[in-house]
N, C-alpha and C positions, 0 to 999 in steps of 0.2 A: 437512417443515414443512407445516402445514395453512394454509388461507386466512387463518385468524386463530388465532394461538397464544394460549391463555388466559394472561393476566397480562402480555403484551407490549404495549408502547406502539406506536403507529403508526411511530415512529422506529425502534424495535427491529425491527419487521416489515420496514421498508425495508432496514436494515443487514443483516439476516439474508438477505433475498432477494438483495441486491446481492453480499454475500460468497459466497453459495452459487453465484451465477451465475459469479463469477470463479473459484471453485474448480472449477466444471464446465468452464470453458475449459481449465484445466490438466489435469483428469482425462480429458477427451475429445480434446483436441488437443495437449497438452503445450507450448503456446506461452506461455512465460513472459514474453516481451516484450509481447505484447498484454495478457496478464493483469495484468502490472505497470502498464501504462498505464491500463487500465480501473480498477484498484484505486486508483491514485494520483489519478485524476481524480474518483473518487467522494466524496472528502472524508471517508472513514470511517477510524477508527483501529483499531489492533490491540486496544486496551483495550475498545472498543465490541464488537468481534467476540468477544473472549474472554468477555465478560459474558453471551453468548447461550447458552453451553453446547453449541456445535455438536460434531459427532462428531470424533474424532481423525483420521479419514480426510480430512475437509475442513480441519481446523485445521493439519494437517501442511503442506499446500501453501500455506495462507494465511500461516502464520508465515514460511515460506521467502520468499514474495513481499514481505512487510513488511520482512524483514531486508534484502533486496536493494534495495528502495526507499530504506531508510535509508542503506545503504552508498553508493548512487549520489548521494544528496543530500549526504552528507559530502564525497564526491569533488568534486562541483560547487562546493561552498563553498571547498575547498582550491584548486582551479584558479582560481576567481574571485579569491581573495586573492593568488595568485601573479601573475595578470595585472595586478591593481591595483598591486602592488609594482613590477612591471616597467614599467608605464606611468609611475609616479611617478619611478622611477629614470631613465627615458628623458627625462623632463621636467626632470631635475636636482633633484628634490625629495628631501630626505633624511628 
């Protein structure tokens, strides 16, 4: 990526730089925990990243990270629902 990619908006430039930095964490360190945290906190989406036309080398690790973030988010929701049901049952609410 150059300093300014022709046709990209400043937002696309940011998303590309951010996504490539996260991909670089994976390529150089293989640390998916930190890469997931950084990607999750960045507020970017897989759709935004896909629209940029990044190389398959980078997209492969980014797709994996986005899938893992989605999986963990679903698990958190399931566990939260179970805790809520258990709390309601303990309180005698049906």
